MARNUPA-288825 format. One line per 2 residues: their letters; for each residue x, y, z negated of N, C-alpha, C, CB. Coordinates in steps of 0.1 Angstrom, whole numbers. Glycine has a CB too. Example, Ala and Ser with C-alpha at 12.3 -4.5 7.8 and 13.67 -1.06 7.14 Angstrom:
BEGIN
AS) 132 -57 -78 123 -45 -78 132 -33 -78 113 -45 -90 | 128 -22 -71 137 -11 -71 129 0 -79 141 -6 -57;
END
This chain:
BEGIN
ML) 130 4 -43 129 -3 -30 122 -16 -32 143 -4 -24 | 126 -24 -42 120 -37 -45 105 -35 -47 126 -43 -57;
VS) 100 -25 -54 86 -23 -56 79 -19 -43 84 -12 -67 | 86 -11 -35 80 -8 -22 78 -20 -13 89 2 -15;
MS) 88 -29 -13 86 -41 -5 75 -50 -10 99 -49 -4 | 74 -51 -23 63 -59 -29 50 -53 -26 65 -60 -44;
AV) 49 -39 -27 36 -33 -23 32 -35 -9 37 -18 -27 | 42 -34 0 40 -36 14 35 -50 17 53 -33 22;
LL) 41 -60 10 37 -74 12 23 -76 7 47 -83 4 | 20 -71 -5 7 -73 -11 -4 -66 -2 6 -67 -25;
LG) -1 -54 2 -11 -47 11 -12 -53 24 -7 -32 13 | -1 -59 30 -2 -66 42 -10 -79 41 12 -70 47;
LL) -9 -86 30 -17 -97 27 -32 -94 26 -12 -105 15 | -35 -83 19 -48 -78 17 -54 -75 31 -49 -66 8;
IW) -47 -68 39 -52 -64 53 -55 -77 61 -42 -55 60 | -45 -87 60 -47 -99 67 -60 -106 63 -35 -108 65;
FL) -62 -107 49 -74 -113 44 -86 -106 49 -73 -113 28 | -86 -93 48 -98 -86 53 -101 -88 68 -97 -71 50;
LR) -90 -89 75 -92 -92 90 -98 -106 92 -79 -90 97 | -93 -115 84 -98 -129 85 -113 -131 82 -90 -138 76;
IR) -118 -123 71 -132 -125 68 -140 -115 76 -133 -122 53 | -134 -108 85 -141 -99 95 -147 -87 88 -152 -107 102;
YL) -141 -83 76 -146 -71 69 -139 -59 75 -144 -73 54 | -127 -61 80 -119 -50 85 -116 -53 100 -106 -48 77;
RW) -118 -43 108 -115 -45 123 -100 -41 125 -125 -38 132 | -95 -46 137 -81 -42 140 -79 -28 142 -77 -49 153;
AD) -89 -21 147 -87 -6 149 -86 1 135 -99 0 157 | -94 -4 125 -93 2 112 -79 -1 106 -104 -5 103;
AL) -74 -13 108 -61 -15 102 -50 -7 109 -57 -30 104 | -51 -5 122 -41 4 129 -43 18 124 -44 3 144;
IC) -55 23 122 -56 37 117 -51 38 103 -71 41 118 | -53 28 95 -47 29 81 -32 29 82 -52 17 73;
GA) -26 21 91 -12 21 92 -6 34 97 -7 9 101 | -13 40 107 -8 52 112 -9 63 102 -16 56 125;
FG) -20 63 94 -22 73 83 -10 71 73 -35 71 76 | -7 59 70 4 57 60 17 62 65 6 42 57;
FL) 20 60 78 33 65 84 33 81 84 35 60 98 | 22 86 87 21 101 88 21 107 74 8 106 95;
LA) 15 100 64 15 105 50 29 105 45 6 97 42 | 37 95 49 51 94 44 60 105 48 57 81 49;
RT) 56 113 58 64 124 63 59 137 58 64 124 78 | 49 138 49 44 150 44 49 153 30 28 149 44;
VA) 46 165 25 50 169 12 43 160 1 48 183 9 | 32 153 5 25 145 -5 32 132 -8 11 142 1;
AP) 42 128 0 49 115 -1 55 114 -15 60 114 9 | 62 124 -21 67 123 -34 56 121 -45 76 135 -38;
VV) 45 127 -43 34 126 -53 29 111 -52 23 136 -50 | 27 106 -40 22 92 -39 32 83 -44 19 89 -24;
QA) 45 85 -42 56 76 -47 56 77 -62 69 80 -41 | 54 88 -68 54 90 -83 42 82 -89 54 104 -87;
FL) 31 83 -82 19 76 -87 21 61 -86 7 80 -78 | 27 56 -75 29 42 -74 39 37 -84 34 38 -60;
DG) 50 45 -87 59 42 -97 53 41 -111 71 52 -97 | 44 50 -113 37 50 -126 28 38 -128 28 62 -128;
VT) 21 34 -117 12 22 -118 21 10 -120 4 21 -105 | 32 9 -112 40 -3 -114 47 -4 -127 51 -4 -103;
GI) 50 8 -133 55 8 -147 45 3 -157 60 23 -150 | 33 7 -155 22 3 -164 20 -12 -163 9 10 -162;
LG) 20 -17 -150 18 -31 -148 29 -39 -153 15 -34 -133 | 41 -34 -152 53 -41 -157 54 -43 -172 65 -34 -152;
QL) 47 -34 -179 46 -35 -193 35 -44 -199 44 -21 -199 | 26 -49 -190 16 -58 -194 22 -72 -197 5 -59 -184;
RF) 17 -77 -208 22 -91 -212 9 -100 -212 29 -91 -226 | 10 -111 -205 -1 -121 -205 2 -132 -214 -3 -126 -191;
END
């Protein structure tokens, strides 16, 4: 859950930044959000979650 909230926050900031520099339009952001909500209700949701868990596991092991 903590990783999900962090991912949502980071993606939200990325969308806000893209909207500010006018690279992304509001309609594009709404379509991306709707796609995310619809994807969460499909059988692909566990695969996407497993992928995100793997990526965060790899990033968590990096030492700077």
